[in-house]
Each structure stands twice: as C-alpha cells, then as structure tokens.
C-alpha positions in Angstrom: 84.5 69.9 92.5 87.1 72.2 94.0 90.7 71.1 93.8 91.9 73.9 96.0 93.7 73.3 99.2 94.1 75.0 102.5 97.4 75.0 104.3 97.5 73.6 107.8 100.3 72.9 110.3 100.2 70.8 113.4 102.9 70.1 115.9 103.4 67.0 118.0 102.2 68.9 121.0 99.0 70.1 119.3 98.4 66.6 118.1 98.8 65.4 121.7 96.2 67.9 122.9 93.8 66.8 120.1 94.4 63.1 121.0 93.8 63.9 124.7 90.5 65.5 123.9 89.5 62.5 121.9 90.6 60.0 124.5 88.9 61.8 127.4 85.6 61.9 125.5 85.9 58.2 124.6 86.8 57.4 128.2 83.8 59.3 129.6 81.5 57.6 127.2 82.9 54.2 127.9 82.8 54.7 131.7 79.3 56.1 131.9 77.7 54.1 129.1 76.4 57.3 127.7 72.9 58.7 127.5 69.8 56.9 128.7 71.5 53.6 129.3 73.6 55.1 132.0 70.6 56.9 133.5 68.6 53.6 133.7 71.5 51.8 135.3 72.2 49.7 132.3 75.7 48.7 131.2 75.1 49.4 127.5 77.0 52.1 125.7 74.7 54.3 123.7 76.4 55.4 120.5 74.0 58.3 120.2 75.7 59.8 123.3 78.7 60.4 121.1 76.7 62.4 118.5 77.5 65.9 119.8 81.2 65.2 120.0 81.2 63.6 116.6 79.3 66.5 115.1 81.8 68.9 116.7 84.7 66.8 115.3 83.2 67.0 111.8 82.5 70.7 112.2 86.1 71.4 113.3 87.2 69.5 110.2 85.1 71.8 108.0 86.4 74.9 109.8 90.0 73.9 108.8 88.8 73.4 105.2 87.5 77.0 105.0 90.1 78.9 103.0 89.4 82.2 104.8 86.5 83.9 106.6 85.6 83.8 110.2 85.5 79.9 110.3 88.9 79.6 108.7 90.4 82.2 111.0 88.9 80.6 114.0 90.3 77.2 113.0 93.7 78.8 112.7 93.4 80.4 116.1 92.3 77.0 117.6 95.3 75.3 116.0 97.6 78.0 117.2 96.2 77.7 120.7 96.4 73.9 120.7 99.9 73.9 119.4 101.0 76.6 121.9 99.3 75.1 124.9 100.6 71.6 123.9 104.1 73.0 123.5 103.9 74.7 126.9 102.9 71.5 128.5 105.3 69.3 126.7 108.3 71.6 127.4 107.2 72.0 131.1 106.6 68.3 131.7 109.4 66.8 129.6 111.9 69.5 128.8 111.4 68.9 125.1 110.0 71.3 122.5 107.6 70.0 119.9 108.2 70.2 116.2 105.8 70.1 113.2 104.5 66.6 112.5 102.1 67.5 109.8 102.4 70.5 107.5 100.2 69.3 104.7 97.4 70.6 102.8 93.7 69.9 103.2 91.0 70.0 100.6 89.1 73.2 100.8 85.4 73.8 100.6 84.1 75.0 97.2 81.1 77.2 96.6 78.4 74.5 97.1 80.2 73.2 100.1 80.4 76.6 101.6 76.6 76.9 101.1 76.1 73.8 103.3 78.5 75.0 106.0 76.8 78.5 106.0 73.4 76.8 106.4 74.7 74.6 109.1 76.2 77.5 111.1 72.9 79.5 110.8 70.9 76.5 111.8 73.1 75.8 114.8 73.0 79.4 115.8 69.2 79.6 115.6 68.8 76.3 117.5 71.4 76.9 120.2 69.0 77.5 123.0 67.3 74.1 122.5 70.5 72.1 123.1 71.3 70.7 126.5 74.3 72.4 128.2 76.2 69.0 128.3 75.7 68.5 124.6 77.1 72.0 123.9 80.2 71.2 125.9 80.7 67.9 124.0 80.2 69.7 120.7 82.8 72.4 121.5 85.3 69.8 122.7 84.7 68.0 119.4 85.3 71.2 117.5 88.6 71.8 119.2 89.6 68.2 118.6 88.5 68.4 115.0 90.7 71.4 114.3 93.7 69.7 115.8 93.2 66.2 114.4 90.9 65.7 111.5 93.2 67.2 108.8 96.6 66.1 109.9 98.5 63.1 108.8 97.7 59.4 108.7 94.4 58.2 109.9 93.1 61.7 110.7 93.9 62.8 107.2 91.4 60.1 106.0 88.7 61.7 108.1 89.3 65.1 106.4 89.5 63.5 102.9 86.0 62.0 103.5 84.2 64.9 105.2 85.2 67.9 103.1 84.5 66.4 99.6 81.4 64.9 101.0 80.1 68.3 102.0 81.1 69.8 98.7 79.1 67.0 96.9 76.1 67.5 99.2 76.1 71.2 98.3 76.4 70.4 94.6 73.4 68.0 94.9 71.4 70.6 96.8 72.1 73.3 94.3 71.3 71.0 91.4 68.0 70.0 92.9 66.8 73.3 94.2 68.0 75.7 91.4 67.9 73.4 88.3 65.3 70.9 89.3 67.7 67.9 88.7 70.2 65.9 90.7 73.8 66.5 89.7 
C-alpha cells in the first residue's frame, strides 16, 4: 500500500466549474430520463445512462492521483484550466477574485494501482472507435469534473479516498493472482 500523496490545489472558481459540470450532467439525465427509457417514451431514469460520466469522474480522480507522467500532467493542466476559466467567469460576473478552497493532498497511485490505470488507458484507447459519440462526450465531461472535484475537500475528498486506494488494492490482487498464483 502506497502512503505517498500528490499535491493538489483547487480554487472556489475551479470548484464552481466542476460543480456546474456535475449539475448539468445530472440535470440532463433527470430531464431526459436517460438511455432507452427516454427513447421509448417512458418516464423512468435509467442509471446506466450515467455510466460514461461516472467512469469519466473516476478516471479524472485517478489522473489527479498520478504523481507524475502524462496523466498527472494532464490533470494539472485541467485543474489549471478549470481554475483559470472559473476565475475569469467569477471576476467578470461578480467582480470578485477566487481564492484557494482546498490545497490538500491526495493519495497517490502505487505500482500495482499504476498497472491498473495503464491497462485501463490502453483498453480505452483500443476500444475508442466502438463507443458512441455521446458516450465519449459524457466521459470527457466526467474527466474534467473528476479532476476538479474528486480530490478536493469535504464530500469530494471521500470519493478520492475510496477510488484511489481501491484501484491500488485491485492492482495488488491482480499481481498476486497472476504473478504468484495467490490472492493477496
């Protein structure tokens, strides 16, 4: 188990952008009913319609947990972009500048967790042509929201505290089973 941490910072404006992405996706799902239920004219809300966004949210969380590399750098760029865009909007709309609301640390991926994330990235890359365009858009909005929200403060910190150690444990189980023929 890795006890390392990655450093993250989020401003109030970046948090507002992440919450807006989350709220818009939730509203669209609530309004349309999501998936086949909406297409059939039913009023039911299909939870499966949230899967691409939820997967993106989890993936964005894992990106922030990468201590370096392309994914860690991309998460930093997305956070910087969300913070900057949010600050521009906030100062333009309200005349107030944003300040840091969370400058905590997040658990980082360890070796086995990095193995799982690498396999996930490779699988998503190889399968990308098979995903519907709308699912891709939901996934990428989830990634953006995940980098801005999932490892912050309060409730969103809980998400990061569950996802990252969970992936690290899955990687350890996988390595134990495949390499040593036993469950860890």
